[in-house]
C-alpha positions in Angstrom: 0.0 0.0 0.0 1.3 3.5 -0.9 1.4 5.9 2.0 1.4 9.0 -0.1 -1.2 11.7 -1.1 -1.8 10.9 -4.7 -3.2 13.1 -7.4 -6.4 11.9 -9.2 -4.3 10.9 -12.2 -2.0 8.8 -10.0 -4.9 7.2 -8.2 -6.4 6.2 -11.5 -3.0 4.8 -12.6 -2.6 2.6 -9.6 -6.2 1.3 -9.9 -5.6 0.4 -13.5 -2.4 -1.4 -12.7 -4.2 -3.4 -10.1 -7.0 -4.2 -12.6 -4.5 -5.4 -15.2 -2.8 -7.8 -12.7 -6.2 -9.2 -11.7 -7.6 -9.6 -15.3 -4.5 -10.9 -17.2 -4.5 -12.2 -20.0 -7.9 -10.6 -20.8 -6.3 -7.2 -20.4 -3.0 -7.3 -22.3 -0.9 -4.1 -21.8 2.7 -2.9 -21.7 4.1 0.2 -20.1 6.2 3.3 -21.1 7.8 5.6 -18.5 9.0 9.1 -19.5 11.3 11.0 -17.1 10.0 14.4 -17.9 11.0 15.5 -14.4 14.6 15.4 -15.4 14.3 17.7 -18.3 15.5 21.3 -17.7 12.9 23.6 -16.4 13.0 25.9 -19.4 11.8 23.2 -21.8 9.7 21.0 -19.5 6.3 22.5 -20.1 6.8 22.6 -23.8 7.9 18.9 -23.7 4.7 18.0 -21.7 2.6 19.8 -24.3 4.4 17.9 -27.1 4.0 14.6 -25.4 0.2 15.1 -24.9 -0.2 16.3 -28.5 1.6 13.3 -30.0 0.6 10.5 -27.6 -2.9 11.3 -26.6 -4.6 10.9 -30.0 -2.8 7.5 -30.6 -3.6 6.2 -27.1 -7.2 7.4 -27.2 -7.8 5.5 -30.4 -6.1 2.3 -29.0 -7.8 -0.5 -27.2 -8.1 0.9 -23.7 -4.7 2.6 -23.3 -4.2 5.7 -21.3 -1.7 8.5 -20.5 -1.0 9.5 -16.9 0.8 12.6 -15.7 2.4 12.2 -12.2 2.9 14.9 -9.6 6.6 15.2 -10.4 5.7 15.7 -14.1 6.8 12.2 -15.2 4.5 10.5 -17.8 3.3 7.0 -17.6 1.6 5.3 -20.6 -0.2 2.0 -20.6 -0.8 0.7 -24.1 -1.7 -2.4 -26.1 1.5 -4.1 -27.4 0.3 -3.8 -31.0 1.1 -0.1 -31.2 4.6 -0.2 -29.7 6.4 0.6 -33.0 4.2 3.7 -33.3 5.2 4.8 -29.8 8.8 4.2 -30.5 8.7 6.6 -33.4 7.1 9.2 -31.3 9.6 8.7 -28.5 12.4 9.2 -31.0 10.9 12.5 -32.2 10.4 13.8 -28.7 14.0 12.9 -27.7 15.2 14.6 -30.8 13.5 17.9 -29.9 14.3 17.6 -26.2 18.0 17.3 -27.3 20.5 17.4 -24.5 18.0 18.3 -21.7 16.8 14.7 -21.4 18.7 11.9 -19.5 19.9 8.9 -21.4 17.1 6.8 -19.8 14.5 9.4 -20.6 12.1 6.7 -22.1 11.9 3.1 -20.9 9.5 0.5 -22.3 8.4 -2.3 -20.1 7.1 -5.7 -21.3 4.5 -6.8 -18.8 5.0 -10.5 -19.5 8.4 -10.3 -17.8 8.7 -6.7 -16.3 5.3 -6.0 -14.7 6.6 -6.1 -11.1 9.6 -3.9 -12.0 7.3 -1.4 -13.7 5.0 -1.3 -10.6 8.0 -0.7 -8.3 9.2 2.2 -10.5 5.7 3.8 -10.5 5.2 3.3 -6.8 8.5 5.1 -6.1 7.5 8.0 -8.2 3.8 8.7 -7.5 3.0 11.4 -4.9 6.6 12.7 -5.2 7.0 16.5 -5.7 9.2 17.9 -8.5 12.8 18.4 -7.4 14.3 21.9 -7.6 16.7 22.5 -10.5 20.4 23.3 -9.8 21.8 26.5 -11.4 23.4 25.9 -14.9 27.1 25.3 -15.3 29.1 28.0 -17.1 29.3 27.6 -20.9 32.5 26.1 -22.3 34.7 27.9 -24.7 34.5 26.9 -28.4 37.7 25.5 -29.7 38.5 26.9 -33.1 40.2 24.6 -35.6 43.1 25.8 -37.7 41.7 27.5 -40.9 43.4 29.4 -43.6 42.5 33.0 -43.8 40.4 33.6 -46.9 42.0 36.0 -49.4 40.7 39.5 -49.6 38.6 40.4 -52.6 40.9 41.3 -55.5 40.7 44.5 -57.3 39.9 42.5 -60.5 36.8 41.3 -58.8 35.5 44.8 -58.2 36.7 46.7 -61.2 37.9 44.1 -63.7 36.0 42.7 -66.7 32.6 41.0 -66.3 33.8 37.9 -68.2 36.3 35.5 -66.7 39.2 33.9 -68.5 37.1 30.8 -69.0 34.4 32.9 -70.7 32.0 32.8 -67.7 30.0 35.9 -66.6 31.4 37.3 -63.3 29.4 38.9 -60.4 30.6 42.6 -60.3 29.2 45.4 -58.1 27.4 46.8 -61.1 25.9 43.4 -61.9 25.0 43.0 -58.2 23.0 46.2 -58.3 21.0 44.9 -61.2 20.4 41.7 -59.4 19.1 43.6 -56.3 16.8 45.6 -58.5 15.6 42.4 -60.1 14.9 40.9 -56.7 12.5 43.7 -55.9 10.2 42.6 -58.7 10.9 38.8 -58.8 8.3 36.2 -57.7 10.5 35.0 -54.8 8.2 32.2 -53.7 9.0 30.2 -56.8 12.7 30.0 -55.7 11.9 28.6 -52.2 12.7 24.9 -51.7 11.8 22.5 -48.9 13.8 19.4 -48.0 12.8 17.1 -45.1 15.1 15.8 -42.4 13.8 12.4 -41.4 14.4 9.6 -38.9 14.7 6.1 -40.4 14.2 3.6 -37.5 12.9 1.1 -40.1 12.1 1.5 -43.8 9.5 4.2 -43.2 10.9 7.8 -43.0 9.4 10.1 -40.3 9.7 13.8 -41.0 11.2 15.7 -38.0 11.4 19.1 -39.8 11.8 20.6 -43.2 14.7 22.8 -44.2 13.5 25.9 -46.1 16.0 27.5 -48.4 16.6 29.2 -51.7 18.0 27.2 -54.5 21.1 29.1 -55.5 21.4 27.4 -59.0 17.7 28.2 -59.7 18.2 31.7 -58.4 21.2 32.2 -60.7 19.3 30.7 -63.7 16.3 32.9 -63.1 18.0 36.2 -62.3 21.3 36.1 -64.2 21.7 33.1 -66.5 25.3 31.8 -67.1 26.6 33.5 -63.9 29.2 31.5 -61.9 28.7 32.7 -58.3 31.7 30.8 -57.0 34.1 33.2 -58.9 33.5 36.0 -56.4 32.7 34.5 -53.0 32.8 37.8 -51.1 29.9 39.1 -53.3 28.2 35.8 -53.0 28.2 36.2 -49.3 26.6 39.6 -49.6 24.0 38.1 -51.9 23.2 35.3 -49.5 22.5 37.9 -46.8 20.0 39.6 -49.2 18.4 36.2 -49.8 18.3 35.6 -46.0 16.2 38.7 -45.5 13.8 37.6 -48.2 13.4 34.2 -46.7 12.9 35.7 -43.2 10.2 38.0 -44.5 8.5 35.2 -46.3 8.6 32.9 -43.3 7.3 35.7 -41.0 4.2 36.0 -43.2 3.5 32.2 -43.4 0.5 33.0 -45.6 0.0 29.4 -46.6 0.1 28.1 -43.0 3.1 25.9 -43.8 5.9 27.9 -42.1 4.6 27.9 -38.6 6.5 25.1 -36.9 8.9 22.1 -37.6 11.1 23.9 -40.1 14.6 25.2 -40.3 16.2 28.3 -41.9 19.9 28.4 -42.9 21.1 32.0 -42.1 24.2 34.0 -42.0 25.4 35.2 -38.5 24.9 38.9 -39.5 21.3 38.1 -40.5 20.6 36.5 -37.1 21.8 39.7 -35.4 19.7 42.0 -37.7 16.3 43.7 -37.3 14.9 41.3 -39.9 15.3 38.4 -37.5 13.6 40.3 -34.8 10.6 40.9 -37.1 10.6 37.2 -37.9 10.7 36.3 -34.2 7.7 38.6 -33.4 5.6 36.7 -35.9 6.3 33.2 -34.6 4.0 31.8 -31.9 6.0 31.1 -28.7 4.7 27.6 -28.4 6.2 26.8 -31.9 9.7 28.2 -31.4 11.2 25.0 -29.9 10.3 23.1 -33.1 12.2 25.6 -35.3 15.9 25.2 -36.1 18.2 28.0 -37.1 21.0 26.5 -39.3 24.4 28.1 -39.3 27.3 27.2 -41.5 30.3 25.6 -39.8 32.5 27.9 -41.9 30.8 31.0 -40.5 31.4 29.8 -37.0 35.1 28.9 -37.5 35.7 32.3 -39.2 34.0 34.4 -36.6 33.6 32.7 -33.2 32.8 35.9 -31.3 29.8 36.6 -33.6 28.6 33.0 -33.2 28.7 33.2 -29.4 26.5 36.3 -29.6 24.1 34.7 -32.1 23.9 31.5 -30.2 22.9 33.2 -27.0 20.3 35.3 -28.9 18.8 32.2 -30.6 18.6 30.3 -27.4 17.0 33.2 -25.5 14.4 33.4 -28.3 13.6 29.8 -27.8 14.8 28.3 -31.1 17.1 25.4 -31.6 20.5 25.4 -33.4 21.7 23.2 -36.2 25.2 23.5 -37.5 25.4 22.8 -41.2 28.3 21.9 -43.5 30.4 19.6 -41.2 32.8 17.4 -43.2 34.5 14.2 -42.0 37.7 16.3 -41.7 36.2 19.2 -39.7 34.4 16.8 -37.5 37.8 16.0 -35.9 37.9 19.5 -34.5 34.3 19.7 -33.6 32.4 19.2 -30.3 28.7 19.7 -30.6 28.1 20.4 -26.9 30.8 23.0 -26.8 29.1 24.9 -29.5 25.7 24.7 -27.9 24.2 23.1 -31.0 21.2 20.8 -30.7 22.1 18.9 -33.8 24.7 19.0 -36.6 24.8 17.9 -40.2 27.6 15.8 -41.6 28.0 15.9 -45.3 28.1 12.5 -47.1 31.2 11.9 -49.1 32.8 9.1 -51.1 35.3 8.2 -48.3 32.6 7.3 -45.8 32.0 3.8 -47.2 35.7 2.9 -46.7 35.7 4.4 -43.2 32.6 2.4 -42.2 34.4 -0.9 -42.7 37.1 0.0 -40.1 35.8 -0.1 -36.5 39.0 1.7 -35.4 38.6 4.5 -37.9 38.8 8.0 -36.2 35.3 8.9 -37.5 33.6 6.5 -35.0 35.3 8.4 -32.1 34.2 11.7 -33.6 30.6 10.5 -34.0 30.5 9.2 -30.4 31.9 12.5 -29.1 29.2 14.5 -30.8 26.4 11.9 -30.1 25.4 10.3 -33.3 21.7 10.5 -32.4 22.1 14.3 -32.8 23.9 14.0 -36.2 22.1 14.2 -39.6 23.8 12.5 -42.4 23.1 15.0 -45.2 23.2 15.0 -49.0 22.5 11.2 -49.2 21.7 10.4 -52.8 20.9 6.7 -52.9 19.9 3.7 -50.9 23.5 2.5 -50.5 24.5 5.6 -48.6 21.6 5.2 -46.3 22.4 1.6 -45.7 26.0 2.4 -44.9 24.9 5.3 -42.6 22.6 3.0 -40.7 25.4 0.4 -40.3 27.4 3.1 -38.6 24.6 4.1 -36.3 23.0 7.0 -38.1 19.2 7.4 -37.8 18.8 10.9 -39.1 19.1 11.6 -42.9 18.6 14.3 -45.5 19.1 14.4 -49.2 17.4 13.8 -52.6 17.1 10.1 -51.9 15.2 10.8 -48.7 12.9 13.2 -50.5 12.2 10.6 -53.2 11.7 7.9 -50.5 9.1 10.1 -48.8 7.1 10.3 -52.0 7.3 6.6 -52.6 6.2 5.8 -49.1 3.0 7.9 -49.3 0.7 4.9 -48.7 -2.5 4.2 -46.7 -2.2 4.6 -43.0 -1.4 1.7 -40.7 -4.7 -0.1 -39.7 -6.1 0.7 -36.3 -4.8 -1.9 -33.8 -8.3 -2.5 -32.5 -9.2 -4.0 -35.9 -6.3 -6.4 -35.8 -7.1 -10.2 -35.3 -6.8 -11.4 -31.8 -3.6 -13.1 -30.9 -3.0 -16.1 -28.6 -3.2 -15.3 -24.9 0.1 -14.3 -23.4 1.3 -15.7 -20.1 0.1 -13.7 -17.1 2.6 -11.4 -15.3 3.8 -12.6 -12.0 2.2 -10.5 -9.3 
């Protein structure tokens, strides 16, 4: 008997557990315990809302399952075993968005055929227990900056030379840039916006975690200035991307079509994040949706201006968004520590050397992946099934690329049948009580 004052939800939970033990195997359930109490206070309420939004509809439509919230904010779910795979996918999504705030054992599944007594003990030790006070945060570590050659200053030829390169390609000069900026004022910018999903692949079915929203630079070049090689003048290209950043932010702030409200990412320059345009964007995003939005920052931008990144990172976190660092290569990963940068996730670019690395368990890349927590690393630019298979063999579960986009389209099939309509299975052995 529990000698504690229980909440109505906790009382109902204990009565249901007692009912399960008395009526097995007629009542066949398993359990899931979520340690929400151990999530940092700043993200706890949002996590609770997300849990109820994602679990409640599934459990309500299941055969008698139920979600219980304990006094200490932990969540207990009783569910029919037939929907376990669906719950596992939801747990993966929640852990992904909770990021580093959750403990390693944030979610634990219990098979009542063998773990019923253990589950009851865990529940009894938690019900009626107030939430513990949170300790003050530790000081942030200093970001280690890897060696990086200083980019050459813009040459005089780039600003005043001919508009045609030695290879016959059109170059981006200041005069041409002005004409591009004028063209941007009248261009239908929405036609240049692209979306590409970042998905989890726990099995063969991709689950979308968020969509990256970006401007296709090749399409932009073909539309505004055909035959222009933007790579010839990188300093002007950087200026141009800042202009495109502002256009994307303004478009996202409007979210006229209802699509850009949550679960998306924007790849922005550091200067854009610290600009009034970002403030305007922030004012138009609902507070409850901010934790589902990622601000992507190029690794090159961070390594070339650490001071600006530290300011931008603090600002992004204060606003409530998450950080994704884009453009990590297998080489730069050696110098990188995700936690030191304060990033929630990072993107590692697929390259042709990864297949060979994957065959050597002692290859340095495995140490680099472990140090950065591979569950928080997206393997990006995957172009075929082989690259996904190799990634999964290395421990990746997060992917992005043209192949994933095509896979999403091919997997658009009828929903999984309701577990209540599934044929009855043979009775399972009763739990020992």
